[in-house]
N, C-alpha and C positions, 0 to 999 in steps of 0.2 A: 452549435458549438461543438467542435470536434476534439479539442485537447491535443495531447501528444499522440500521434499515430505511428504505429509500427505494423509491418505486414509481412506475410509469408506467401509466396506463390508456389504452389506445388502442382506440377503437371505430370500426369501419368497416362500411359496409353492402355486402353482397354478395348476388348471386343464387345461391342454393343449390338443389341438387336434394334428393331424399329423403335424410334423415340419420338415423342411429341416435339413439334417445332416450337422452341422457346427462345425468344430473342432478348437476352441481356437486361431484363428488368430486375430491380433490386428487391430482395426479400430481407427486410430489416428484422433483426433480432433485438428484443427489448433489453437484453443483457448487455447492450453496448457493443454488439458485434454484428456484422452482416456479411453475407457470402454473396459474391458476385460470380455468376456463371454465364457462359455463352455456349450453347450447343448448336452446331451447324445442322442444317437439314439432313436427316438420315435417309439413306436410300438402301433398303435391304440391310444385310448384316455387313457393316463396314467397320474398319478400325477408326475410332474417333478419338480426338484429343480433348480430355476434360481437365479443367483447372478449378481448384478451389483457391480463392483469394480471401484470406482472412484479414480483416481490418479491425484491429483492436483499438478501442477508443476510451479515453478516460471518462468522458461525459457522454452517456447514452443520449441519443436523440432519435426522433422519428421523422422520416421524410420519405417522399416518393410513394409508390404503390406497392402493397404487399402482394407477393406472388408465391403462395405455398406450393404451387405446381412445380416450381423450379427445383424442389427437392426430389423430384422423381428419379433423377440420375444419381443420387447419393447412394453409395454402396459400402459394404463392409471393407472392401479392399481400399477404397478411396480414403475412408476415415483412418484406417490402420496405417496407411502410408503417410497420411498427413501428420499423424501422431509422431511417427519416427522423424519426419522432416523437421518438426519443431526443434528436436534435439540437435539436428545438424545445423540449424540456423542459430543455435545458441540460447534458446529459451530455457528457463529454469524448469526443474521437474514439476514444481507446484503449478506453474503457469501452463505447462504442457497438459497436465492432468485436468486443470480447470477448463481449458479450451476444449479438450476432447469431451469432457462431461457435458458441456453446454451443447455441443453439436449432437451428441447422443440424445439429449433431452428434446431437442427440436426435431430430430429424426423420429423420435417416438410419437410426437404430435402429428407429424406427417403421415406416419403409419396408421394412426387412429383415423385420419382423414382419407385413408386408402390411397395415398399417393405413393408410399413406399410399400412394396409387397410384404406380406406377413413373414415369408421365409427369409427375406432380407433383413428385416428388423430384428429377428431372433439372433442372427449372426452379429448385427451391429451392437445389440445390447450385451453381447458377450465380450466386447472389447473392454479390456481392463486398463486402468491407469498404472503408472509405475509405483511400486511399493517403496516405502521409506527404506526398506532393507536393500533395495536395488539402487537407490539414489546415489549412495557413496561410490559404488562400483562404476556406475554410468558416468558420473562426474569425473572420476579418476581417469577413465578411458578418454573422455573428452579433453581433459587437461593434458594428458600425454600426447594426444593428437594435435595439440595446439588450438583447440576449439574453445569458444566461450561456454561457460556454464550458466550464464544468465545475461539478460539484456537490460541495459539501463544502469544507473548509478547506485541503485539500492543494494546494500550489502547483504550477503547471504546469512551472516551471523552478526548478532549485536556485539558491541564492544562492552566488556564489563567495566564499570566505573567503580572504583573503591571509595570508601568513605573519605579517605584523605584526599583523593583526587577531586571529589565533589566539593570539599571545603576549599580547595585551591581554585576551582572554577568559579565559586561564588565570591572569592576574595579578590575582586577586581579593584583597581585603584580608584578612589573616589575623589581625586583631585582634578579630574577632567570630566566633562559631560559625557564623553564616550564611555569612560570607566563606570560612571554611575548607571548609565543605561544598560551596559553589559552585565553589571552586578544584579540588576533587577531581572533581566532576561534569564540568567542562569538560575537564580533563586526560584523563579516561577516554574521553570522546567524541571529542576531537580527536587524541590521541596513539595511540589504540588502535582507532579506527573502529568501536567497538561500537554495536550498536543500543540505543536507549534502554531497551527492555524488558530487554536483557541487563545493562545498567548498574544499573537499578533493582532487579533481582532478586539482586544481590550480597549475600552473607551474610558474617558476620564472619570465617569461616575461608576465604573465597575470596581474600582479599588477605593475602599473607604478607610483612610488612614486612622481616623478617630476610633472607629469600631474594629479596626484591624481585620477587615474581611476583603475578599476578592470574589467576584462573580464570573464564572466561566460559561460562555454560550457554546454549547456542544452541538454543532450542526450535524455531526456524524451520527449522534444518537438522539437528536432532537430533544435535548434537555438543557436546562439552566441550573447550574450547581453553584452553591456558595461555600467557600472555604474560609476558615480562619487563617489569616496569614501566620506563617511560622516566624520565629524570632528573626531569622535571617531575611526572609522575604519582606517582613514589615520594615526592618531597618533599611533595606535597599530601596523599598518603595518610598519611604519617608525622605531619604536623602535625594532621590531622583525627583520626587514631586516638588520638593523645596526649590529645585532649580528650573524645572520645566513647567510646572503648574498647568497640566492638561485640562482643557475645558470639558464639561459634561457633553457626551455625545460625540466627542472628537477622539481620534486615536491618541493613545498615550505616548506613542513612539515617534521619535524624530530621527531623520537621517543626518549623518555627520560626515563631512568630507575629510580628505587627508590632512587638511590644515587644522582640523578640530572645530570647524565652524558648522553651525546648523545649516543643512542643505538638503532639501527634498524630503522624501518619506523613508520609512524603514519598514519594508515589507517582508514577506515570508522568505523569499530567496536571499535577501540581504541578511536576515536573521540566521538562516541555515549556514551561510558562509561565515558569519561571525562565530557561531558555535564551533564550527570546524577549526577556525583559526585559533580560538581560545584553547581548544583541545590540544592542538599542535604545540602551543606555547608550553604545555606541561608534559609533552611527550607522548600523547595518545591521539589516535584517530577516532573521533566520535561524530555522531550525528545528533540531531535534536531527539530522534526517537530512542537513542541510547539512554537519554536522560529519563525517559518514561520507563524503560527497563530498570534503571537504577531505583526509581521511586518505588516500583512494585516490589522489588527484591528487598530494599531496605525496610519497607513497611512490614513485609512478611517476616523478616528475621527479627524485627523488634517486637513481634508478638501480635500484630494486628490481624484480625480475622480476614479470611478471603472475601467475605461478604462486604465488610467495611471498606476494604481496599478497592473492590470492584465498584462500589457506589462512589467513593471519593475520586477514583481515577476515571470514571466515565466508561468503564468496560461494560459490554452488553451481557456477558455471561462469565461464569467461573472458568469455563473451558478456555475462553479467549484470554482471561487474566493469567491462566497457568502458563501461557506461552511467554509471558514477560518476566516471570519469576525465575531467576537463575538458580539451578539446583545447588544444594550444599555439597561441599567437597567430600564430606563424610555423610553418606546417605541415611545412616541410621542414628544420626546425632540426636534426633528428637524422639526416638523410640524408647518406651519404658515397658519392661517386662514384669516388673514388680511394683 
């Protein structure tokens, strides 16, 4: 399973000495990346063309034969040039840093196996990622040059959802089946901070109307968490379940065509499009993940502890949670000196 693939091919010319004859075998990296190289037979000191082809994959997989010896031609100059090439291709700063770090990590392993010379690995480990203080300037230069600052549809910054906007998003019309479904979708995203994958995977027995609970299966953190339904999410679930009556073990979600009739399924992509459309109806551009930011920020400002928010939202660490909480406009609002 390869998922969505994106690639960069960087070719640079170098003066190389004698090199072992290596013919295009794959060296798979367990981090979901692999490097493909092909080095022609070397005769003496000749100018050779080397290419690093980075294939980033959503789902890591292992196939073919591992060949650590293929890392013998990896040099400081090659990695440094590749780092710069990622920016030219439109990769974000964070992705560029991550890709560079992974290559350095595997180069270190190759050096421990005496495949990369000691003097070369010292220079490679000296390669630094781009600092956050440099990111704004680099992106400004790329924007002025008409170049992309990230690849894919993921936004660089989250959209801040206000309390009034959250109420409007949850207040979907309940006179149609589509409206009932969308009201429950938005309530679960906004009031429980669940990931869209966790919401879409809900089955009929995961929501208990009588006891007012919902169970989220968090595959990302390998946990199963139970929440009490909020007043809004309970009301939305009750209204929706009265119409749909999902069976235990079966998805609670139904697809609805343009005529308003039940048709097919309602998966992750359809849910993401629905959330975006509902946001536009009230004049904002939002994604499902913006609802998760809203949940963390709203809970924090209401006085919930970071530990409670982390556990309830399924975050793995306080550091990760801190990325989701929007800073106060007045930074010292909660500081007390007396």
